[in-house]
C-alpha positions as CSV (number, residue, x, y, z in Angstrom):
1,M,-11.2,13.8,-88.9
2,L,-11.9,10.4,-90.3
3,E,-9.7,8.8,-87.7
4,T,-11.6,10.6,-84.9
5,L,-15.0,9.5,-86.3
6,L,-13.8,5.8,-86.5
7,M,-12.5,6.0,-83.0
8,G,-15.8,7.3,-81.8
9,A,-17.7,4.6,-83.7
10,L,-15.5,1.9,-82.2
11,L,-16.0,3.2,-78.6
12,L,-19.8,3.4,-79.2
13,G,-19.8,-0.2,-80.5
14,I,-17.9,-1.4,-77.5
15,M,-20.4,0.3,-75.2
16,L,-23.4,-1.2,-77.0
17,L,-21.8,-4.6,-76.9
18,L,-21.2,-4.4,-73.1
19,L,-24.7,-3.1,-72.4
20,A,-26.2,-5.9,-74.5
21,G,-24.2,-8.4,-72.5
22,G,-25.8,-7.2,-69.3
23,V,-22.7,-5.4,-67.8
24,W,-23.6,-2.8,-65.2
25,I,-24.2,0.6,-66.7
26,A,-21.6,2.4,-64.6
27,M,-19.0,-0.4,-65.3
28,T,-19.8,-0.1,-69.0
29,L,-19.1,3.6,-69.0
30,A,-15.9,3.2,-67.0
31,I,-14.6,0.3,-69.3
32,V,-15.3,2.3,-72.5
33,G,-13.5,5.3,-70.9
34,W,-10.5,3.1,-69.9
35,V,-10.3,1.5,-73.4
36,G,-10.4,5.0,-75.0
37,Q,-7.6,6.4,-72.8
38,A,-5.4,3.3,-72.9
39,F,-5.4,2.8,-76.7
40,F,-6.1,6.3,-78.2
41,T,-4.4,8.7,-75.9
42,N,-1.0,9.1,-74.1
43,T,-2.6,9.5,-70.6
44,L,-2.7,7.2,-67.6
45,P,-6.3,5.8,-67.4
46,G,-5.8,4.6,-63.8
47,K,-5.0,8.0,-62.4
48,N,-7.8,9.7,-64.4
49,L,-10.3,7.0,-63.2
50,F,-9.7,7.7,-59.6
51,S,-9.8,11.5,-60.1
52,A,-13.0,11.2,-62.1
53,F,-14.8,9.1,-59.5
54,W,-13.7,11.5,-56.7
55,E,-14.5,14.8,-58.6
56,S,-17.9,13.6,-59.7
57,N,-19.1,12.6,-56.3
58,A,-17.2,14.9,-53.9
59,S,-19.6,17.8,-54.5
60,W,-21.6,20.0,-52.2
61,E,-24.3,20.6,-54.9
62,L,-24.6,16.8,-55.4
63,A,-25.6,16.4,-51.8
64,A,-29.0,17.6,-52.8
65,L,-29.6,14.5,-54.8
66,P,-29.8,11.9,-52.0
67,L,-31.8,14.3,-49.9
68,F,-34.4,14.9,-52.5
69,I,-34.6,11.2,-53.2
70,W,-35.1,10.6,-49.5
71,M,-37.9,13.1,-49.4
72,G,-39.6,11.2,-52.3
73,E,-39.1,8.0,-50.3
74,I,-40.8,9.5,-47.3
75,L,-43.8,10.8,-49.4
76,F,-44.0,7.3,-51.0
77,R,-43.9,5.2,-47.8
78,T,-46.3,7.3,-45.8
79,K,-49.9,8.4,-46.7
80,L,-48.7,11.7,-48.1
81,S,-48.5,10.6,-51.7
82,E,-52.0,8.9,-51.6
83,E,-53.5,12.1,-50.0
84,M,-51.9,14.2,-52.7
85,F,-53.5,12.1,-55.5
86,E,-56.9,12.1,-53.6
87,G,-56.7,15.9,-53.6
88,L,-56.0,16.2,-57.3
89,R,-58.5,13.5,-58.4
90,P,-61.7,15.6,-58.4
91,W,-60.1,18.5,-60.3
92,L,-58.6,16.2,-63.0
93,N,-61.6,13.9,-63.2
94,R,-63.0,15.4,-66.5
95,V,-59.6,16.1,-68.1
96,P,-58.6,13.5,-70.7
97,G,-55.9,11.4,-69.1
98,R,-57.0,12.4,-65.6
99,L,-54.4,11.6,-62.9
100,M,-51.7,10.8,-65.6
101,H,-51.1,14.6,-65.7
102,T,-49.7,14.5,-62.2
103,T,-46.4,13.2,-63.6
104,I,-46.1,16.4,-65.7
105,L,-47.3,18.7,-62.9
106,G,-45.1,17.0,-60.3
107,C,-42.0,17.1,-62.4
108,G,-42.6,20.8,-63.3
109,V,-43.1,21.9,-59.7
110,F,-40.3,19.7,-58.3
111,G,-38.0,20.6,-61.1
112,S,-38.2,24.3,-60.1
113,V,-36.8,23.3,-56.7
114,S,-34.3,20.6,-57.4
115,G,-32.5,21.9,-60.5
116,S,-31.5,18.3,-61.3
117,S,-33.0,16.0,-63.9
118,A,-32.1,12.8,-62.0
119,A,-33.5,14.0,-58.7
120,T,-36.7,15.1,-60.4
121,C,-37.2,11.9,-62.3
122,A,-36.3,9.6,-59.3
123,T,-38.4,11.5,-56.7
124,I,-41.6,11.9,-58.8
125,A,-41.3,8.3,-60.1
126,K,-41.1,7.0,-56.6
127,V,-44.3,8.9,-55.6
128,A,-46.4,8.7,-58.8
129,L,-45.7,5.3,-60.4
130,P,-47.1,3.1,-57.6
131,E,-50.2,5.2,-57.3
132,L,-50.9,5.3,-61.0
133,K,-50.3,1.6,-61.3
134,R,-52.6,0.9,-58.3
135,R,-55.4,3.0,-59.9
136,G,-55.1,1.1,-63.2
137,Y,-53.4,3.7,-65.5
138,N,-51.3,2.6,-68.4
139,E,-47.8,1.9,-67.1
140,K,-46.0,2.4,-70.4
141,L,-47.4,5.9,-70.8
142,A,-46.6,6.8,-67.2
143,I,-43.0,5.6,-67.5
144,G,-42.5,7.4,-70.9
145,S,-43.9,10.7,-69.5
146,L,-41.7,10.5,-66.4
147,A,-38.5,9.8,-68.4
148,T,-39.0,13.0,-70.4
149,A,-40.8,15.2,-67.9
150,G,-38.0,14.6,-65.4
151,T,-35.8,16.6,-67.7
152,L,-37.8,19.7,-66.7
153,G,-35.5,19.8,-63.7
154,I,-32.8,21.4,-65.9
155,L,-35.1,23.7,-67.9
156,I,-37.2,25.3,-65.2
157,P,-34.8,27.5,-63.1
158,P,-32.8,27.2,-61.0
159,S,-30.7,24.8,-63.1
160,I,-27.0,23.8,-62.7
161,T,-26.8,23.2,-66.5
162,M,-27.9,26.8,-67.1
163,V,-25.3,28.1,-64.7
164,V,-22.6,26.2,-66.5
165,Y,-23.7,27.5,-69.8
166,A,-23.9,31.1,-68.5
167,V,-20.3,30.9,-67.3
168,A,-19.1,29.4,-70.5
169,A,-20.9,32.0,-72.6
170,D,-20.1,34.9,-70.3
171,A,-23.9,35.6,-70.3
172,S,-26.2,36.8,-67.5
173,I,-27.3,33.9,-65.3
174,I,-30.5,35.8,-64.3
175,R,-31.5,36.4,-67.9
176,I,-31.0,32.7,-68.7
177,F,-33.0,31.7,-65.7
178,L,-35.8,34.0,-66.7
179,A,-35.6,32.7,-70.3
180,G,-36.3,29.1,-69.1
181,F,-39.7,29.7,-67.7
182,L,-41.9,30.1,-70.8
183,P,-40.2,27.2,-72.7
184,G,-40.6,25.1,-69.6
185,F,-44.4,25.8,-69.4
186,L,-44.6,25.2,-73.2
187,L,-43.0,21.8,-72.8
188,M,-45.4,20.9,-69.9
189,L,-48.3,21.8,-72.2
190,L,-47.0,19.7,-75.0
191,F,-46.5,16.7,-72.7
192,S,-49.9,17.1,-71.2
193,G,-51.4,17.6,-74.7
194,Y,-50.0,14.3,-75.8
195,I,-51.4,12.5,-72.7
196,G,-54.8,14.0,-73.4
197,W,-54.7,13.0,-77.1
198,W,-53.5,9.5,-76.3
199,S,-56.3,9.1,-73.7
200,L,-59.0,10.1,-76.1
201,R,-57.5,7.6,-78.6
202,H,-57.4,4.8,-76.1
203,P,-60.4,5.3,-73.7
204,D,-60.3,1.6,-72.8
205,Q,-56.8,2.0,-71.2
206,V,-57.8,4.9,-68.9
207,P,-59.7,4.2,-65.7
208,P,-63.3,5.4,-65.9
209,A,-64.2,8.8,-64.5
210,D,-65.5,9.0,-61.0
211,P,-69.0,10.2,-60.3
212,P,-69.3,14.0,-60.5
213,T,-68.6,15.8,-57.3
214,T,-69.9,19.2,-56.0
215,F,-67.7,22.2,-55.8
216,M,-67.7,22.0,-52.0
217,E,-66.7,18.4,-52.1
218,K,-63.8,19.3,-54.3
219,I,-62.7,21.9,-51.9
220,R,-63.0,19.4,-49.0
221,L,-60.9,16.8,-50.8
222,S,-58.4,19.5,-51.8
223,G,-57.5,19.7,-48.1
224,N,-55.4,16.6,-48.8
225,L,-53.1,18.8,-50.9
226,I,-52.3,21.2,-48.1
227,P,-49.4,19.3,-46.5
228,C,-47.5,18.6,-49.7
229,A,-48.4,22.1,-51.1
230,L,-47.1,23.8,-48.0
231,L,-43.9,21.8,-48.1
232,I,-43.3,22.7,-51.8
233,V,-44.2,26.4,-51.3
234,F,-41.8,26.6,-48.3
235,I,-38.9,25.0,-50.3
236,V,-39.5,27.4,-53.2
237,W,-39.9,30.4,-50.9
238,V,-36.6,29.9,-49.0
239,L,-34.8,29.3,-52.3
240,V,-36.2,32.3,-54.2
241,A,-35.7,34.5,-51.1
242,G,-32.0,33.5,-51.1
243,W,-32.2,32.1,-47.6
244,A,-31.0,28.7,-48.6
245,T,-29.1,26.9,-51.4
246,A,-30.6,24.1,-53.4
247,T,-28.8,21.6,-51.1
248,E,-30.1,23.3,-48.0
249,C,-33.6,23.3,-49.5
250,A,-33.3,19.6,-50.0
251,A,-32.5,19.2,-46.3
252,F,-35.5,21.4,-45.4
253,G,-37.6,19.1,-47.7
254,V,-36.6,16.0,-45.8
255,L,-37.3,17.6,-42.4
256,G,-40.6,19.0,-43.6
257,S,-41.8,15.7,-45.0
258,L,-40.8,13.9,-41.8
259,A,-42.6,16.4,-39.7
260,I,-45.8,16.2,-41.8
261,A,-45.7,12.4,-41.9
262,A,-45.2,12.4,-38.1
263,Y,-48.1,14.9,-37.6
264,G,-50.3,12.7,-39.7
265,K,-49.4,9.7,-37.7
266,S,-48.2,7.8,-40.8
267,L,-44.5,7.7,-39.9
268,T,-43.3,4.6,-38.3
269,W,-39.8,3.3,-37.5
270,Q,-40.2,0.7,-40.1
271,N,-41.0,3.0,-43.0
272,F,-38.4,5.4,-41.7
273,K,-35.7,2.7,-42.0
274,D,-37.1,1.5,-45.4
275,G,-37.1,5.1,-46.7
276,I,-33.4,5.5,-45.7
277,M,-32.4,2.2,-47.3
278,G,-34.4,3.0,-50.5
279,A,-32.9,6.4,-50.8
280,T,-29.4,5.0,-50.2
281,R,-29.8,2.3,-52.9
282,T,-31.1,4.8,-55.5
283,S,-28.5,7.5,-54.6
284,C,-25.6,5.0,-54.8
285,M,-26.8,3.8,-58.2
286,I,-27.1,7.3,-59.6
287,M,-23.7,8.4,-58.2
288,F,-22.0,5.3,-59.5
289,I,-23.3,6.0,-63.0
290,L,-22.3,9.7,-62.6
291,A,-18.7,8.5,-61.8
292,G,-18.6,6.3,-64.8
293,A,-20.0,9.1,-67.0
294,A,-17.4,11.5,-65.6
295,F,-14.6,9.1,-66.5
296,L,-16.0,8.6,-70.1
297,T,-16.2,12.4,-70.4
298,K,-12.5,12.7,-69.6
299,T,-11.8,10.2,-72.3
300,M,-13.9,12.3,-74.8
301,A,-12.0,15.4,-73.8
302,F,-8.6,13.7,-74.3
303,T,-9.6,12.2,-77.7
304,G,-10.9,15.5,-78.9
305,I,-14.1,14.0,-80.5
306,P,-16.5,16.8,-79.4
307,R,-14.1,19.5,-80.5
308,E,-13.5,18.0,-83.9
309,L,-17.2,17.5,-84.5
310,A,-17.8,21.2,-83.8
311,E,-14.8,22.3,-85.9
312,W,-16.1,20.1,-88.8
313,V,-19.5,22.0,-88.7
314,D,-17.7,25.3,-88.6
315,S,-15.7,24.4,-91.7
316,M,-18.9,24.0,-93.7
317,H,-19.7,27.8,-93.5
318,L,-23.5,27.1,-93.3
319,S,-26.3,29.6,-93.3
320,P,-27.7,30.5,-89.9
321,Y,-30.6,28.0,-89.9
322,A,-28.6,25.3,-91.6
323,L,-26.0,25.8,-88.8
324,I,-28.7,25.3,-86.2
325,G,-29.8,22.1,-87.9
326,A,-26.2,20.8,-88.0
327,L,-25.7,21.6,-84.3
328,V,-28.8,19.7,-83.4
329,V,-27.3,16.6,-85.1
330,V,-23.9,17.1,-83.4
331,Y,-25.5,17.5,-79.9
332,L,-27.7,14.5,-80.5
333,V,-24.7,12.4,-81.4
334,L,-22.7,13.7,-78.4
335,G,-25.8,13.0,-76.2
336,T,-25.4,9.3,-76.8
337,A,-22.1,9.3,-74.9
338,L,-21.9,12.5,-72.7
339,D,-23.8,14.2,-69.9
340,G,-25.2,17.6,-70.6
341,I,-22.7,19.7,-68.7
342,S,-19.8,18.0,-70.4
343,M,-21.5,18.6,-73.8
344,I,-21.6,22.3,-73.1
345,V,-18.1,22.6,-71.6
346,L,-16.4,20.6,-74.4
347,T,-18.0,22.4,-77.3
348,S,-18.6,26.0,-76.1
349,A,-15.1,27.3,-77.2
350,V,-15.9,26.4,-80.8
351,V,-19.7,26.6,-81.0
352,L,-20.3,30.0,-79.3
353,P,-18.2,32.1,-81.7
354,M,-20.1,30.4,-84.6
355,I,-23.5,31.3,-83.0
356,Q,-22.5,34.9,-82.4
357,K,-21.2,35.2,-85.9
358,A,-24.5,33.8,-87.3
359,G,-26.4,36.5,-85.4
360,F,-28.2,34.4,-82.8
361,D,-28.8,35.6,-79.2
362,L,-26.6,33.8,-76.7
363,V,-29.5,33.7,-74.1
364,W,-31.7,32.1,-76.7
365,F,-29.0,29.6,-77.7
366,G,-28.6,28.7,-74.0
367,I,-32.2,27.5,-73.8
368,F,-31.8,25.8,-77.2
369,V,-28.8,23.8,-75.8
370,V,-30.6,23.0,-72.6
371,L,-33.4,21.4,-74.6
372,L,-30.9,19.4,-76.6
373,V,-29.4,18.3,-73.3
374,E,-32.9,17.2,-72.2
375,I,-33.1,15.0,-75.3
376,A,-29.7,13.5,-74.4
377,E,-31.2,12.5,-71.0
378,V,-33.6,10.1,-72.8
379,T,-31.4,9.0,-75.7
380,P,-29.8,5.5,-75.6
381,P,-27.3,4.2,-74.8
382,V,-26.3,6.8,-72.2
383,G,-29.7,8.4,-71.4
384,F,-29.4,9.1,-67.7
385,N,-33.2,9.2,-67.0
386,L,-33.5,5.9,-68.7
387,F,-31.0,4.4,-66.3
388,V,-32.8,5.9,-63.2
389,L,-36.1,4.5,-64.3
390,Q,-34.5,1.2,-65.2
391,N,-33.3,0.8,-61.7
392,M,-36.6,1.9,-60.2
393,T,-38.9,-0.2,-62.4
394,G,-36.8,-3.2,-63.3
395,K,-37.5,-2.7,-67.0
396,D,-34.8,-2.6,-69.6
397,S,-33.7,0.9,-70.6
398,N,-34.6,0.2,-74.3
399,V,-38.2,-0.5,-73.2
400,I,-38.3,2.8,-71.3
401,A,-36.7,4.6,-74.3
402,K,-39.4,3.2,-76.6
403,A,-42.1,4.4,-74.2
404,A,-40.6,7.8,-74.2
405,I,-40.5,8.2,-78.0
406,P,-43.8,10.3,-78.3
407,F,-42.6,12.6,-75.6
408,F,-39.2,12.8,-77.3
409,F,-41.0,14.3,-80.3
410,C,-42.6,16.8,-78.0
411,L,-39.1,17.9,-77.1
412,V,-38.2,18.2,-80.8
413,L,-41.4,20.2,-81.4
414,C,-40.5,22.6,-78.6
415,I,-37.0,23.1,-80.1
416,A,-38.7,23.9,-83.5
417,L,-41.1,26.3,-81.9
418,I,-38.5,28.3,-80.1
419,T,-36.4,28.4,-83.3
420,L,-39.3,29.7,-85.4
421,F,-40.5,32.0,-82.6
422,P,-37.4,33.1,-80.5
423,G,-39.6,35.5,-78.6
424,I,-40.8,32.6,-76.5
425,V,-37.4,32.6,-75.0
426,T,-36.4,36.2,-75.0
427,I,-39.6,38.1,-74.1
428,L,-39.6,37.4,-70.4
429,P,-35.9,38.5,-69.7
430,D,-36.4,41.5,-72.0
431,L,-39.6,42.6,-70.0
432,V,-38.0,42.1,-66.6
433,M,-34.5,43.4,-67.3
434,G,-34.8,45.4,-70.5
435,K,-33.3,44.5,-73.9
436,E,-29.6,43.9,-74.1
437,K,-27.7,46.5,-76.1
């Protein structure tokens, strides 16, 4: 056990050293994975490197990522994003924080369509950040809220991470999907609550309220929301109706946004080409990082670090809530080096029997794990949303992580609330499907 911990500490130290030296994020992950396999296992790192790069990117589901990012580029480079903000402005004018809440609303709605944290974060950031910056909103607060609210993509169904957990736990996918809705709304309320509180504390850093508008004027301005609202409703409708997969929905989203932009006469050949190039750059960056993370995940599996951490917790014979506290620590540690799906796959064989023995509901634990995976998405040094925003804003990932700290504690508070009040998770699946026997 001690040797395994020292091995993990050494690999983490190498990673931090490379990142501090300015090495590309994807290259850093791949180098650390290579060192781990070459010196601490009997495997051939070269063979695993190529297989990891291929397996991580040759995925039909992953095809949704560049398509959703392209949709965000279209919305950003035409008048659609500006019209969306104009439609929301009169309704949020008297709410503390005003248009800053659009980052939370946008991530919540888009997350229900994409099922991906990276796609949600990248798409909403592309649309919201330029508009908020242009209108004079605090950039640090906007970036911090986007880093964490982007994780709603894996909490609000449908979610790839939930599907992976359901398969690993042999649990009902539909029950776990239903269980994610109320915690997702709770998390949105916590994020928006912090934005409102921050705005009341720093009124000088929030643009002044616009003059009051009549109800009819609000209705007229809300007409600007119709194009984007119809697009989102259509995507959600075909997904829920079972007429299209998430990847096909992404394709519909691109076609819909192109059609709306063309109808509004804001689509030109220049912004069409710029949108394709922007989506290509962002998608390649994300896929390159995914490939590096996949190779590092293989290294973690070969070294057995996640399994030994879980077995170490099991050997303590803790009380139920002490067990939950210990698992929080373990998953936070694993989140500094692994993506969420890998965390679930590598630990489920040991952790799930412990959870059942302690008397916890597997559906509840699924949402608990997803929330911990969300925290991993904004935890340095391998916080995936931090890397996405770093590429899009040019700011260092540590600066973005610092901006996300208050919202990080909102995630922790949400975990505490569902632990103290598990009904937040279980009430909806029990109402819809009946209690499990």
